[in-house]
C-alpha positions, 0 to 999 in steps of 0.5 A: 832577149835571154832564153828565160824571157823567150820561154816565158814569152812563148808560154804566155803567148800559147797559154802553156805552163813554163815547164812544158815550153822548157821541155819543148825548147830543150828536147832537141838539145837533149836528143843531140846529147843522147846521141853523143852519149850513146857513143855511136858518133852519128851526125845529127842535123837540127833544121835551121840550126846546123849539123853536129858531128864528131871531128874525124881526128878526134874519133881516130884519137878515141879509137887508138886510146887504150881501153883502160883510159 
C-alpha cells in the first residue's frame, strides 16, 4: 500500500479531512527537518521509527570548513 492510500484509508476510517491526516502523518518528519535546519545538530528519536543524528565525521568536517563556503 502506498502512502496516499494509507492516508486516504485513515481519513475514511476516522472521518477526517485528508489534509488533516496528512498534517498529522507528516508532522514528525517536519519536526526532524526543523531540528536539522536549526543547525544545533541534536539527535532526534521518533518512537517506533528510530533515532536521527548527525554523523560525527560530517560534523567535524562542517566545523573545519571556512565560513564563506
